[in-house]
C-alpha positions as a printed NumPy array, in Angstrom:
array([[155.27 ,  33.106,  88.79 ],
       [154.248,  36.657,  89.639],
       [152.27 ,  38.963,  87.355],
       [152.04 ,  42.678,  88.123],
       [148.804,  44.207,  86.847],
       [147.6  ,  46.274,  85.07 ],
       [150.844,  46.469,  83.043],
       [151.099,  42.655,  82.742],
       [154.731,  42.385,  83.772],
       [155.661,  38.753,  84.341],
       [158.342,  37.518,  86.73 ],
       [159.375,  33.856,  86.783],
       [160.81 ,  31.649,  89.505],
       [160.262,  34.282,  92.172],
       [161.375,  33.095,  95.587],
       [159.63 ,  34.359,  98.747],
       [162.651,  36.454,  99.725],
       [162.498,  38.261,  96.331],
       [158.887,  39.432,  96.641],
       [159.954,  42.467,  98.68 ],
       [162.23 ,  43.565,  95.807],
       [159.376,  43.344,  93.299],
       [157.118,  45.364,  95.581],
       [159.686,  48.064,  96.365],
       [161.259,  48.437,  92.917],
       [158.362,  47.697,  90.575],
       [155.135,  48.545,  92.39 ],
       [156.371,  51.425,  94.538],
       [159.322,  52.589,  92.421],
       [157.592,  52.043,  89.039],
       [160.693,  50.299,  87.634],
       [160.591,  46.612,  86.621],
       [163.211,  44.299,  88.096],
       [164.908,  43.492,  84.787],
       [166.966,  40.565,  86.093],
       [163.791,  38.744,  87.149],
       [161.589,  39.304,  84.075],
       [160.086,  36.223,  82.408],
       [161.959,  35.965,  79.119],
       [159.019,  34.368,  77.3  ],
       [157.129,  37.689,  77.503],
       [159.914,  40.223,  78.062],
       [163.025,  40.387,  75.885]])
């Protein structure tokens, strides 16, 4: 489980090789990785 703060975006079942994608696309690029969002909190 990975949570990006302060926007509280939750990603589930994140594998080590996917962390780079979250950093580049979400944190740097300001665009959530929709395919990886935790469906309990993000529809």
